[in-house]
C-alpha positions as CSV (number, residue, x, y, z in Angstrom):
1,M,19.5,-17.2,-21.3
2,D,16.3,-19.2,-22.2
3,L,13.6,-16.6,-21.8
4,T,11.0,-19.3,-22.0
5,N,12.1,-20.9,-18.7
6,I,14.0,-18.3,-16.5
7,G,15.0,-19.8,-13.1
8,F,13.1,-17.5,-10.8
9,M,13.0,-20.0,-7.9
10,K,16.9,-20.4,-7.9
11,I,17.0,-17.4,-5.7
12,R,13.9,-18.1,-3.6
13,R,15.9,-18.6,-0.3
14,Q,17.6,-15.2,-0.8
15,T,14.2,-13.4,-1.6
16,T,12.8,-15.1,1.5
17,V,15.5,-13.7,3.7
18,L,15.0,-10.2,2.0
19,S,11.2,-10.4,2.7
20,I,11.8,-11.4,6.3
21,I,14.3,-8.5,6.8
22,L,11.9,-6.0,5.3
23,I,9.0,-7.3,7.4
24,V,11.0,-7.1,10.6
25,I,12.2,-3.6,9.9
26,S,8.6,-2.5,9.1
27,I,7.1,-4.1,12.2
28,Y,9.9,-2.7,14.4
29,S,9.3,0.8,13.0
30,L,5.5,0.5,13.5
31,F,6.1,-0.4,17.2
32,V,8.8,2.2,17.8
33,N,7.9,5.1,15.5
34,K,4.3,4.2,15.1
35,L,2.3,5.7,12.2
36,N,2.2,9.5,11.8
37,F,-1.6,9.8,11.6
38,G,-2.9,12.8,9.7
39,L,-5.6,15.1,10.7
40,D,-8.2,12.8,9.1
41,F,-7.5,10.3,12.1
42,T,-6.3,12.6,14.8
43,G,-8.7,15.5,14.4
44,G,-7.5,19.0,14.1
45,S,-7.2,22.0,11.8
46,L,-5.9,22.4,8.3
47,I,-5.2,25.9,6.8
48,E,-3.8,26.4,3.4
49,I,-2.7,29.9,2.3
50,R,-1.2,31.4,-0.8
51,L,1.3,34.3,-0.2
52,T,1.5,37.2,-2.6
53,E,5.3,36.8,-2.6
54,D,7.7,33.8,-2.3
55,I,9.3,33.1,1.1
56,D,12.6,31.2,1.3
57,S,12.1,29.9,4.9
58,L,9.2,28.8,7.0
59,D,10.9,29.5,10.3
60,E,9.0,32.8,10.9
61,I,5.6,31.0,10.6
62,R,6.8,28.2,12.9
63,G,8.0,30.7,15.5
64,L,4.6,32.5,15.3
65,L,2.8,29.2,16.0
66,Q,5.1,28.4,18.8
67,S,4.4,31.8,20.4
68,M,0.7,30.8,20.4
69,N,1.5,27.7,22.5
70,L,0.7,25.2,19.8
71,N,2.2,21.7,19.8
72,D,3.1,19.1,17.1
73,F,2.0,21.4,14.2
74,Q,3.4,21.0,10.7
75,V,4.2,23.8,8.3
76,N,5.1,22.8,4.7
77,Y,5.2,24.1,1.2
78,F,3.0,22.5,-1.4
79,G,3.2,23.3,-5.1
80,S,5.4,26.4,-4.7
81,N,7.2,28.7,-2.1
82,R,3.9,30.8,-2.0
83,D,1.7,27.9,-1.1
84,I,1.8,27.1,2.5
85,S,0.0,24.2,4.4
86,I,-0.5,24.5,8.2
87,K,-1.7,21.5,10.1
88,V,-2.5,21.7,13.9
89,P,-3.6,18.4,15.4
90,A,-6.2,18.3,18.2
91,G,-5.4,17.1,21.6
92,D,-3.5,19.5,23.9
93,N,-3.9,22.3,21.3
94,S,-6.8,24.8,21.7
95,L,-6.9,26.7,18.3
96,D,-8.9,29.6,17.3
97,E,-8.4,29.5,13.5
98,S,-9.6,33.1,13.0
99,V,-6.9,34.3,15.6
100,L,-4.2,32.4,13.9
101,I,-5.1,33.8,10.5
102,Q,-5.2,37.4,11.9
103,N,-1.8,36.9,13.6
104,L,-0.4,35.7,10.2
105,K,-1.8,38.6,8.4
106,Q,0.2,41.0,10.7
107,Y,3.4,39.7,9.0
108,F,2.3,38.3,5.6
109,D,-0.1,39.2,2.8
110,F,-2.0,36.1,1.7
111,E,-5.4,34.6,0.8
112,V,-6.8,31.6,2.5
113,R,-7.3,28.8,-0.1
114,R,-8.6,26.1,2.2
115,Q,-9.7,25.8,5.8
116,E,-11.0,22.6,7.4
117,F,-11.5,21.2,10.9
118,V,-12.0,17.5,11.8
119,G,-13.2,16.7,15.3
120,P,-11.1,14.2,17.4
121,Q,-14.0,11.8,17.8
122,V,-14.7,11.8,14.1
123,G,-11.0,11.1,13.5
124,S,-10.9,8.2,16.0
125,E,-13.9,6.6,14.4
126,L,-12.4,6.9,10.9
127,R,-9.2,5.3,12.1
128,D,-11.1,2.3,13.7
129,Q,-13.4,1.9,10.7
130,G,-10.4,2.1,8.3
131,G,-8.5,-0.7,10.1
132,L,-11.7,-2.9,10.2
133,G,-12.1,-2.2,6.4
134,L,-8.5,-3.3,5.7
135,L,-8.9,-6.5,7.7
136,A,-12.3,-7.2,6.0
137,A,-10.7,-6.8,2.6
138,L,-7.8,-9.3,3.5
139,A,-10.4,-11.9,4.6
140,V,-12.6,-11.6,1.6
141,M,-9.6,-11.8,-0.8
142,M,-8.4,-15.0,1.0
143,V,-11.8,-16.7,0.8
144,Y,-12.1,-15.8,-2.9
145,I,-8.7,-17.3,-3.8
146,M,-9.5,-20.4,-1.7
147,F,-12.7,-21.1,-3.7
148,R,-11.2,-20.2,-7.0
149,F,-8.0,-22.2,-6.7
150,Q,-7.1,-24.2,-3.7
151,Y,-6.2,-23.6,0.0
152,K,-2.3,-23.6,-0.7
153,F,-2.9,-20.8,-3.2
154,A,-5.1,-19.0,-0.7
155,L,-2.4,-19.1,2.0
156,G,0.2,-17.8,-0.6
157,A,-2.1,-15.0,-1.6
158,L,-2.9,-14.0,2.0
159,L,0.8,-14.0,2.9
160,A,1.5,-11.8,-0.2
161,L,-1.3,-9.3,0.7
162,I,-0.1,-9.1,4.3
163,H,3.5,-8.7,3.1
164,D,2.5,-5.8,0.8
165,V,0.3,-4.0,3.4
166,V,3.0,-4.3,6.1
167,I,5.7,-3.0,3.7
168,V,3.6,0.1,2.8
169,L,2.8,0.8,6.5
170,G,6.4,0.3,7.5
171,F,7.6,2.7,4.7
172,F,5.3,5.4,6.0
173,S,6.3,4.7,9.6
174,F,10.1,4.6,8.9
175,F,10.0,7.9,7.0
176,S,7.4,9.6,9.2
177,L,5.0,10.3,6.3
178,D,1.5,11.4,7.0
179,F,-0.9,8.6,7.0
180,D,-4.3,9.9,6.2
181,L,-7.5,8.7,4.3
182,P,-6.0,9.0,0.8
183,V,-3.1,6.7,1.9
184,L,-5.6,4.2,3.4
185,A,-7.5,4.3,0.0
186,A,-4.1,3.6,-1.7
187,I,-3.4,0.6,0.5
188,L,-6.9,-0.9,-0.4
189,A,-6.0,-0.2,-4.1
190,V,-2.6,-2.0,-3.5
191,I,-4.5,-5.0,-2.1
192,G,-6.5,-5.1,-5.3
193,Y,-3.5,-4.7,-7.5
194,S,-1.5,-7.4,-5.7
195,L,-4.5,-9.8,-5.8
196,N,-4.8,-9.3,-9.6
197,D,-1.2,-10.2,-10.1
198,T,-1.5,-13.1,-7.8
199,I,-4.5,-14.5,-9.7
200,V,-2.6,-14.2,-13.0
201,V,0.4,-16.1,-11.6
202,S,-1.8,-18.7,-9.9
203,D,-3.9,-19.3,-13.1
204,R,-0.8,-19.9,-15.2
205,V,0.7,-22.2,-12.5
206,R,-2.5,-24.3,-12.4
207,E,-2.7,-24.5,-16.2
208,N,0.9,-25.7,-16.5
209,F,0.5,-28.3,-13.7
210,R,-2.5,-29.7,-15.5
211,K,-0.8,-29.7,-18.8
212,K,2.3,-31.6,-17.5
213,R,1.3,-33.6,-14.5
214,R,4.7,-35.3,-14.1
215,S,6.6,-32.1,-14.2
216,N,8.8,-31.0,-11.2
217,S,7.0,-28.4,-9.2
218,E,9.9,-25.9,-9.4
219,I,10.2,-26.3,-13.1
220,A,6.5,-25.8,-13.6
221,I,6.5,-22.7,-11.5
222,N,9.5,-21.3,-13.3
223,R,7.8,-21.9,-16.7
224,S,4.6,-20.3,-15.5
225,L,6.5,-17.2,-14.3
226,S,8.6,-17.0,-17.5
227,Q,5.4,-17.0,-19.6
228,M,3.7,-14.1,-17.8
229,I,6.7,-12.0,-16.7
230,G,6.4,-9.8,-19.8
231,R,2.8,-9.0,-19.1
232,T,3.7,-8.3,-15.4
233,L,6.5,-5.9,-16.1
234,I,4.7,-4.0,-18.8
235,T,1.6,-3.5,-16.5
236,S,3.8,-2.6,-13.6
237,L,6.0,-0.1,-15.4
238,T,3.2,1.7,-17.1
239,T,1.4,2.0,-13.8
240,L,4.5,3.3,-12.1
241,L,5.1,5.9,-14.9
242,V,1.6,7.3,-14.2
243,L,2.2,7.3,-10.4
244,I,5.6,9.0,-10.6
245,A,4.0,11.7,-12.8
246,L,1.3,12.1,-10.2
247,L,4.0,12.4,-7.5
248,I,6.0,15.0,-9.4
249,F,3.2,17.1,-10.8
250,G,0.2,16.3,-8.6
251,G,1.3,18.5,-5.7
252,E,1.3,18.0,-1.9
253,T,-2.3,17.0,-1.7
254,I,-1.8,13.6,-3.4
255,S,1.9,13.1,-2.9
256,N,1.6,10.6,0.0
257,F,-1.2,8.8,-2.0
258,S,1.2,8.5,-4.9
259,I,4.0,7.3,-2.8
260,A,1.9,4.6,-1.1
261,L,0.8,3.3,-4.5
262,I,4.3,3.3,-5.9
263,V,5.7,1.3,-2.9
264,G,2.6,-1.0,-3.1
265,V,2.9,-1.7,-6.9
266,I,6.6,-2.6,-6.5
267,S,5.9,-4.7,-3.5
268,G,2.9,-6.3,-5.1
269,T,4.7,-7.3,-8.3
270,Y,7.5,-8.8,-6.1
271,S,5.2,-10.7,-3.8
272,S,3.1,-12.2,-6.6
273,I,6.3,-13.9,-7.9
274,Y,8.3,-14.8,-4.8
275,I,5.9,-14.7,-1.9
276,V,3.1,-16.8,-3.6
277,C,5.4,-19.1,-5.5
278,N,7.7,-19.7,-2.5
279,T,4.7,-20.6,-0.4
280,L,3.5,-23.0,-3.0
281,L,6.9,-24.8,-3.0
282,S,7.1,-24.8,0.7
283,L,3.7,-26.5,0.9
284,K,4.8,-29.0,-1.8
285,V,2.1,-28.2,-4.3
286,T,1.7,-31.0,-6.9
287,S,-0.4,-31.6,-10.0
288,E,-2.6,-33.8,-7.9
289,D,-3.7,-30.8,-5.9
290,L,-5.0,-29.1,-9.0
291,M,-6.6,-32.0,-10.8
292,I,-10.2,-31.5,-11.9
293,R,-12.3,-33.6,-9.7
294,K,-15.0,-35.7,-11.6
295,T,-17.9,-37.2,-10.0
296,E,-18.4,-40.8,-11.1
297,V,-21.9,-41.8,-12.0
298,L,-22.7,-45.5,-11.7
299,D,-25.1,-46.9,-14.3
300,D,-27.3,-49.4,-12.5
301,G,-29.5,-50.0,-15.5
302,M,-32.3,-48.0,-14.2
303,P,-34.0,-45.6,-16.6
């Protein structure tokens, strides 16, 4: 295999089908399952306790919460079998946290490590502002690419960013993972990461088109991707190693944040190669699109 000219675009139709399937599954899950918004967006109470002894099952704690007529609560381990997280969303629940803690202390010996409450109105405002922030980030990125390169690159970058965001959202919806503020921050970071990869690819594509103006578009894009694939893989793999370490050793608090970034980095690397370049070929990009425009100055003999 000639590593200086790998035929990435030979499978572009297959990757297009793969992307469409993933997008359809993600959108379907978002409509049917919706996002499992965390307390940051729904409002509610979060109580984290550390037991003096390990427990093998959380059924007794769940039963106690059910006896208090609480709905849609979540009880999970985080860190170890002694560390318990209790999340009770607002809405139909009327929770007195002190009563809950007193009831738990009748059965368990523990210390309260964390106790927070987010009002429903605050959660609703955070959700709306987060969505607007996400849309604003996408719009600004598209304008930046359009001015730096050309509108065909801007459209490819926009499709890649939308692809990555929808894939991450669909992943969280499909697996019913908590979507909270850290995950929203991770998605914004994914947008930046994906944009960086897109700029690297676009820069190299533009450079090769200008060097060899009569080159076939697919050949020029394959050459560009072959030249930067080593840098892309090294960057992605080192980033993933750090994120996997965070997922394994970071504990429950940042686990969803790590998952969002892992999915986003994989999707961002893929989209910068196949979504962006597929779009350029579909729009029939040529060297004429990327030529440096020079303004001709007519010498009329005037000083």
